[in-house]
C-alpha positions in Angstrom: -38.4 20.6 11.9 -39.3 22.8 9.1 -41.4 21.9 6.1 -41.2 23.2 2.5 -43.3 22.0 -0.4 -44.2 18.9 1.6 -40.6 17.9 2.4 -39.2 17.9 5.9 -35.8 19.7 6.6 -33.9 19.5 9.8 -31.4 22.1 8.7 -30.6 24.3 5.7 -26.9 23.8 5.9 -24.5 20.9 5.4 -23.2 19.2 8.5 -19.4 19.5 9.0 -17.3 16.4 9.0 -16.2 16.0 12.6 -12.6 16.1 13.6 -11.5 18.1 10.6 -9.9 21.5 11.2 -11.7 23.2 8.3 -15.2 23.0 6.8 -16.0 20.1 4.5 -19.5 18.5 4.3 -20.0 15.2 6.1 -20.8 12.7 3.4 -24.3 11.4 3.6 -23.0 8.0 2.6 -19.3 7.0 2.6 -18.0 7.5 -0.9 -17.5 4.1 -2.5 -20.1 2.4 -0.3 -23.0 0.4 -1.8 -26.1 2.5 -2.0 -29.1 1.6 0.2 -32.7 2.7 -0.2 -34.6 4.7 2.5 -35.5 1.5 4.2 -31.8 0.4 4.5 -32.1 -2.2 1.8 -29.7 -2.5 -1.1 -30.8 -0.6 -4.2 -29.5 -3.4 -6.3 -27.5 -6.6 -5.9 -24.4 -5.9 -3.9 -21.2 -7.7 -5.0 -19.0 -9.0 -2.2 -16.5 -6.4 -3.4 -18.7 -3.8 -1.9 -19.7 -5.5 1.3 -18.2 -3.8 4.3 -15.2 -5.3 6.1 -14.9 -4.6 9.8 -11.6 -5.3 11.6 -11.5 -4.6 15.3 -14.0 -1.8 15.2 -12.7 -0.2 11.9 -15.2 -0.6 9.1 -14.0 -0.4 5.5 -16.9 0.4 3.1 -15.5 -1.8 0.3 -12.6 -4.2 -0.3 -10.5 -2.0 -2.6 -7.5 -0.4 -0.9 -4.8 1.8 -2.4 -1.3 0.4 -2.0 1.5 2.6 -0.8 3.4 4.1 -3.8 6.6 6.0 -3.5 6.3 9.4 -5.3 9.8 10.7 -4.8 8.5 14.2 -4.3 9.7 15.3 -0.9 12.4 17.8 -0.1 15.6 16.5 1.5 14.0 16.9 5.0 11.5 14.1 4.3 8.5 16.4 4.5 5.3 15.6 2.6 4.0 18.5 0.4 0.9 19.7 -1.5 1.7 17.0 -4.1 1.0 14.3 -1.5 -2.2 16.0 -0.4 -3.5 16.0 -4.0 -2.2 12.6 -5.0 -3.5 10.7 -2.0 -6.6 12.9 -1.7 -7.9 12.0 -5.2 -8.1 8.3 -4.2 -10.1 9.0 -1.1 -12.4 11.4 -3.0 -13.0 8.6 -5.6 -14.0 5.9 -3.1 -11.0 3.7 -2.1 -11.8 2.3 1.3 -8.2 2.7 2.6 -5.5 5.0 1.3 -2.0 4.0 2.5 0.6 6.7 2.2 3.9 5.9 0.6 6.8 4.0 2.2 8.1 6.5 4.8 11.5 6.2 6.3 12.0 5.7 10.0 15.5 7.1 9.9 17.5 9.2 7.4 19.5 6.1 6.6 16.3 4.3 5.6 15.4 6.6 2.7 14.9 4.7 -0.6 15.6 7.9 -2.5 16.7 11.3 -1.1 13.2 12.6 -2.1 11.3 10.0 -0.1 9.1 10.8 2.9 10.3 10.5 6.5 8.8 10.1 10.0 11.9 10.2 12.1 11.2 13.7 13.5 8.3 15.3 15.3 8.5 18.1 12.7 7.3 15.7 10.0 4.0 14.9 11.8 2.1 18.0 10.7 2.6 17.5 6.9 1.4 13.9 7.3 -1.6 15.0 9.4 -2.6 17.4 6.7 -2.9 14.6 4.2 -4.5 12.2 6.7 -7.1 14.8 7.7 -8.2 15.2 4.1 -8.6 11.4 3.6 -10.7 11.3 6.8 -12.7 14.2 5.6 -13.9 12.1 2.7 -15.2 9.3 5.0 -12.2 7.1 4.2 -9.5 5.5 6.3 -5.8 6.5 6.1 -2.7 4.5 6.9 1.0 5.3 6.4 3.6 2.6 5.6 6.8 2.9 7.6 10.0 1.3 6.4 13.8 1.2 6.3 15.1 0.7 2.8 18.2 -1.2 4.0 20.6 -2.0 1.1 18.2 -0.4 -1.4 18.7 3.1 0.2 20.3 6.2 -1.4 19.2 5.6 -5.0 17.7 7.7 -7.7 14.0 7.9 -8.6 13.2 5.3 -11.2 12.9 7.8 -14.1 16.6 8.7 -13.5 17.7 5.1 -13.4 17.9 2.9 -10.3 21.5 3.8 -9.2 23.4 5.1 -6.3 23.1 8.8 -5.5 26.6 10.1 -4.5 27.1 12.1 -1.4 27.7 15.4 -3.3 24.2 15.1 -4.7 22.5 14.5 -1.3 23.0 10.7 -1.2 24.5 8.7 1.7 26.1 5.7 0.2 28.5 5.3 3.2 25.6 5.1 5.7 23.6 2.4 4.0 22.8 -0.5 6.3 22.0 -4.2 5.8 22.2 -7.5 7.8 25.2 -8.5 5.5 27.6 -6.3 3.6 26.4 -7.3 0.1 24.9 -4.9 -2.4 21.7 -5.5 -4.4 23.7 -5.0 -7.6 26.6 -3.1 -8.9 24.6 0.1 -9.4 23.5 0.1 -5.7 25.6 1.1 -2.6 27.7 -1.5 -0.8 26.0 -1.5 2.6 27.6 -1.7 6.0 26.8 -4.8 8.1 24.8 -3.7 11.0 26.1 -4.0 14.6 23.8 -5.2 17.4 23.4 -1.6 18.6 22.4 -0.4 15.1 19.8 -3.1 14.9 18.2 -2.1 18.2 18.4 1.6 17.1 16.4 0.8 14.0 13.8 -1.3 16.0 13.4 1.7 18.3 13.0 4.0 15.3 10.1 1.9 14.0 8.4 2.2 17.3 8.8 6.0 17.4 7.7 6.4 13.8 4.5 4.3 14.5 3.8 6.6 17.5 4.2 9.7 15.2 1.8 8.1 12.7 -0.8 7.8 15.4 -0.2 11.4 16.4 -0.7 12.3 12.7 -4.2 10.8 13.0 -3.6 7.3 11.5 -5.7 4.6 13.1 -3.8 2.1 10.9 0.0 1.7 10.8 1.5 -0.3 7.9 5.0 -1.8 7.9 7.0 -2.6 4.8 8.4 -6.1 5.3 8.8 -7.0 1.6 10.6 -6.3 -1.6 14.1 -6.7 -0.3 14.1 -3.7 2.1 15.6 -4.1 5.5 13.0 -6.3 7.2 12.8 -8.7 4.3 16.6 -8.7 4.0 16.9 -10.0 7.6 14.2 -12.7 7.0 15.6 -14.1 3.8 18.6 -16.4 3.8 19.5 -15.0 0.4 20.4 -11.7 1.9 21.1 -12.5 5.6 24.4 -14.4 6.0 24.9 -13.5 9.7 25.9 -16.1 12.2 24.8 -14.3 15.4 21.4 -14.1 17.0 20.0 -12.2 14.1 20.9 -14.7 11.4 21.1 -18.4 10.5 18.0 -20.2 11.7 14.4 -19.3 10.7 13.8 -18.1 14.3 16.9 -15.8 14.3 16.1 -14.4 10.8 12.6 -13.3 11.8 13.6 -11.9 15.1 14.2 -8.5 13.7 10.6 -8.4 12.4 9.2 -9.8 15.6 11.0 -7.2 17.7 9.7 -4.4 15.5 6.1 -5.6 15.9 6.6 -5.7 19.7 8.1 -2.2 19.8 5.3 -0.8 17.7 2.6 -2.5 19.8 4.1 -1.0 22.9 4.1 2.5 21.4 0.6 2.7 19.9 -2.9 2.5 21.4 -4.3 -1.1 21.5 -7.1 -0.2 19.0 -4.5 0.7 16.3 -4.6 -1.7 13.4 -1.2 -3.1 12.2 -0.9 -3.8 8.5 2.2 -5.8 7.3 3.4 -6.3 3.7 5.3 -9.5 3.1 7.1 -11.1 0.1 5.7 -14.6 0.1 8.5 -16.0 -2.0 11.9 -14.8 -3.3 11.5 -16.4 -6.7 14.8 -18.2 -6.3 15.7 -21.9 -6.8 14.5 -24.1 -3.9 16.6 -23.8 -0.8 18.3 -20.5 -1.8 15.8 -17.9 -0.4 12.5 -17.2 1.4 9.9 -19.7 0.2 6.1 -20.1 0.6 6.6 -22.6 3.4 8.4 -19.9 5.3 5.5 -17.5 4.8 3.0 -20.0 6.0 5.1 -20.6 9.0 5.6 -16.9 9.7 1.9 -15.8 9.2 0.6 -17.3 12.5 3.6 -15.7 14.3 2.7 -12.3 12.8 -0.9 -12.7 13.9 0.1 -13.8 17.4 2.4 -10.7 17.8 -0.4 -8.3 16.8 -0.6 -8.0 13.0 -4.2 -7.6 11.8 -3.8 -7.4 8.1 -1.2 -9.2 5.8 -0.7 -7.8 2.3 0.9 -10.7 0.3 3.3 -9.7 -2.4 6.6 -11.3 -3.6 10.2 -11.0 -4.6 12.6 -8.1 -4.5 15.4 -9.4 -2.3 17.8 -10.9 -4.9 18.6 -9.8 -8.4 18.6 -13.4 -9.6 14.9 -13.7 -9.1 12.8 -15.2 -11.9 9.4 -13.7 -11.4 6.5 -15.5 -13.1 4.4 -12.5 -13.9 0.9 -12.4 -15.2 -2.7 -11.6 -14.2 -3.2 -12.6 -10.5 0.3 -14.0 -10.4 0.6 -13.4 -6.6 -3.0 -14.1 -5.6 -2.2 -17.8 -5.1 0.2 -16.8 -2.3 -2.5 -14.8 -0.6 -5.0 -17.7 -0.9 -2.4 -20.0 0.6 -2.2 -17.8 3.7 -6.0 -17.3 3.9 -6.5 -21.0 3.7 -4.6 -21.3 7.0 -7.7 -19.8 8.6 -5.7 -17.8 11.2 -8.2 -16.1 13.6 -8.0 -12.3 13.4 -5.7 -12.2 10.4 -7.1 -10.6 7.3 -5.3 -11.2 4.0 -4.9 -9.0 1.0 -4.0 -9.7 -2.6 -1.8 -7.4 -4.6 -0.3 -7.3 -8.1 -1.8 -7.0 -11.6 -5.3 -6.4 -10.3 -6.8 -4.2 -13.0 -10.5 -4.7 -13.5 -13.8 -5.6 -11.8 -13.8 -9.2 -12.9 -10.4 -9.8 -11.2 -11.4 -8.1 -8.0 -14.7 -10.0 -7.9 -13.0 -13.3 -8.5 -10.6 -12.7 -5.7 -13.2 -11.6 -3.1 -16.1 -13.8 -4.1 -14.0 -17.0 -4.2 -12.3 -16.4 -0.9 -8.8 -15.9 -2.3 -8.3 -12.8 -0.1 -10.3 -10.5 2.1 -9.3 -7.3 0.2 -7.4 -6.2 -2.8 -4.5 -3.7 -2.7 -4.2 -1.8 -5.9 -1.4 0.5 -7.0 -0.6 1.2 -10.7 -4.2 0.9 -11.8 -5.1 3.8 -9.5 -2.4 5.9 -11.2 -3.9 5.1 -14.6 -7.5 5.6 -13.4 -8.3 7.3 -10.1 -11.9 6.3 -10.7 -11.0 2.6 -10.4 -13.5 2.0 -7.6 -16.4 3.4 -9.7 -15.2 1.4 -12.7 -15.2 -1.8 -10.7 -18.7 -1.0 -9.4 -20.0 -0.6 -12.9 -18.3 -3.8 -14.0 -19.7 -5.9 -11.1 -23.2 -4.3 -11.2 -23.3 -2.5 -7.9 -24.4 1.1 -7.4 -22.1 3.0 -5.1 -22.0 6.5 -3.5 -20.3 9.4 -5.1 -19.1 12.4 -3.1 -22.0 14.6 -2.2 -20.3 17.5 -4.0 -20.2 15.5 -7.2 -23.8 14.2 -7.0 -24.8 15.9 -10.3 -22.3 13.7 -12.1 -23.5 10.5 -10.5 -25.6 7.7 -11.8 -28.4 8.7 -9.3 -28.7 12.2 -10.8 -28.6 10.9 -14.4 -29.7 7.2 -14.3 -28.9 6.7 -18.0 -25.2 7.1 -17.1 -25.4 3.8 -15.3 -26.3 2.0 -18.5 -23.9 4.0 -20.7 -21.0 3.8 -18.3 -21.4 0.2 -17.4 -21.1 -1.0 -21.0 -19.3 1.5 -23.1 -16.7 2.6 -20.5 -16.0 -1.0 -19.5 -15.6 -1.9 -23.1 -13.1 0.9 -23.6 -11.1 -0.1 -20.6 -11.0 -3.7 -21.8 -9.5 -2.5 -25.0 -6.9 -0.4 -23.2 -5.9 -3.3 -21.0 -5.4 -5.5 -24.1 -3.1 -2.8 -25.6 -1.1 -2.6 -22.4 -0.8 -6.3 -22.0 0.6 -6.6 -25.5 3.0 -3.8 -24.7 4.1 -5.4 -21.5 5.1 -8.6 -23.2 7.1 -6.9 -25.9 8.6 -4.0 -23.9 12.4 -3.8 -24.4 13.0 -0.2 -23.6 11.8 2.5 -21.2 8.1 2.9 -20.9 5.7 4.8 -18.6 4.1 1.7 -17.1 7.0 -0.4 -15.9 9.8 0.5 -13.5 13.3 0.6 -15.1 16.7 -0.7 -14.3 19.7 1.6 -15.1 22.2 -0.2 -17.3 24.9 2.5 -17.4 25.6 5.8 -19.1 24.3 6.0 -22.7 22.6 2.6 -22.4 18.9 1.8 -22.6 16.7 1.0 -19.6 14.7 -2.2 -19.3 11.5 -3.1 -17.5 12.4 -4.3 -14.0 9.8 -4.9 -11.4 12.0 -3.8 -8.5 
């Protein structure tokens, strides 16, 4: 051990982050983790938002996760690109405990848009691994969400209007699959009712995609079982009108999901975490769709089959839905699942989570174990640091950014915590007002295509 000016040094170089195929410094403290002093004690009061969460040996340094968000930025072969590296990487660099890569199709027929990511081929592993490696290099965890879009496949990106992409433009409207031959709406393809063989082929594809996700370095595999995509379409009586073993009763309608979980569990190492997104309700009149009682009945089954984390969303399977949107509008569903007290099942809240007070309320009051955040990260990649300021917890910055941190300039803590938080409250008020009066296209809300020459309107799905 060398000594210079009274200080001890074990080395004059940064230590490399292990397991990464290029040099990047190992972070002295995981980015986004609460700071401790040299004795291992908290430097200040730690909000429950920044207390670590450990699930079967995987420790998340805080309770703020990045939800998967489709970016519609792949070529027709489903390969992730530099865009995905930069987009996902910024969230890891800024302290999100888990970054889940976008909904990734298990088969070409499962692509939501023709520019979505895929994981149906071994050739697609390397581009995913490149993104995963960077997330890991920043001391963060990476997951990838695998899905089949079902009857919502072969459509345009939202900014081009949610409508069918014809075959001559790379679409596949004649190969769209669903439990029942009913389209989402008139602008979407008319799907083909799946045969038993096709159902088992998709189940196998989920298992193979999960295996590839692990080969790409993911310790966590997420499955999209919500928002009217194929898994949800099988579960909901609003979209599944089958009379065979895959439809009718509750047990038959969830069979598709259960078989997918079993196939994935057979194909991945036992230490792999399984993350499931569910729509808690269809927002339809009683008796016409999937309801909260179904979710509360299904949750213990998911846990028993090997699901570790349940991300509780809602809606998306029927265009007649009447969604009661507002701050924390889906949190009550997460709390209902958490209140079941299912051993080994950790519950996440999602939807309209946009500030530290909301995150703190959810975590501190036991409404959920973690918060999954999407749009707010797009608006502000520094969301984790903003939450930390708002709840009064000092957290680690990347070592490379230490000169911008509150530790390097302590006055930033005071200035940022009050002036920046005040500015964001003002911006949120402006956006809330806009949301309630929005009649046309806007950058914050997804849009539904109404036809050539017609306006677009805000539409959550």
